[in-house]
N, C-alpha and C positions, 0 to 999 in steps of 0.2 A: 730954542724956543721953549718957553715955560709951559707946563701942562695946563695952567690956568687960562692961557690964551687960546687954547684949542676950542673950536666950536662944538665938537663932539667928544664924548668920552668913550672909553673902551666898550661899554655896554651898547652904545649907539652903533658903533662899527659892527659889532657882532650881530645886532638885530637887523641892520641893513644887509649884511651878508646872507643871513638866513632868508630874508625877504627876497633877495635876488635869486637865491637858489630855488625858492618856490616858484618864482616867475619863470625861470629857465625850465623847470620841470613842467610847468603848464604849457610853454611853447613846444617843448619836446613831445608832449602828449598830443598836441595839435598837428604835429608834422606827420609826414608819411607820403606815400606815393599818390599821385593824382591821376586824373583821367587824361588820356591823350586823344588825338584825333582818331586813332585806330581802335582804341580799347576804352571802354567805360568801366570805371572802378566804383562800385557802390559804397565802398568803405569811406569815401569822402563825407558821407552823411551819417557816420556812426555816432552813437551817443557820446562816446569818449571825445571825439573831436569837436562836436557841436555843443555839448552840454557841460561835461565835466571839466575839460581843459580850460575854457574861458573863466569858469568859476575859480579854479585854482589860480589862474593868473590874477584875477581880481583880488583874491585874498592876499596874494604876494604883494601887489601894489599897495593895498591898504596897510599891510604890515610895514612896508618901507616908509610910508607916510608917518605911521606911528613911530617908527624908529627915528625919523628925523625930528619929530616934535617932542619925543620923550626927553625929559630932563630929570636925571637921577638926583636924589636928595644928596646934597653935599655933606661931607663928614663934619664940617664946622657947624653947619646948621643943626645937625643931629646932636652934636655935643652941646650946643647952646640950648637946644630944647630940653635936653636932659638936665642941664644946670638950672634952667627956669623951673622945671618940674620939681627938682630937688629943693629949690628955694621955697616954692609954694608949699611943699610938704613940711618943711621945717617951720614955716610960719603957722601952719595949722597946728602943729604940736605945741608951739609957744602959746597960742591962744587958749589951749586947754588948761 
């Protein structure tokens, strides 16, 4: 398969992997022992589990969406834009 036929580039895969790692970190921070019928554990209401971890998960999900939508500038477009810029610079010099 040709590289041009792939939906994602190398940068997209790296960004998705980083986003997934952030989401997994958030879920890990939310995990922990819970209360049972015999014993009540007040740690289930800690700030880390209720406040910080969901925000970290949300940031991870938003970064995954960004990674999916991110479209890097192609090399051909960059070279074409440089050529157009060079041509316009040459035409300015000719007019002087």
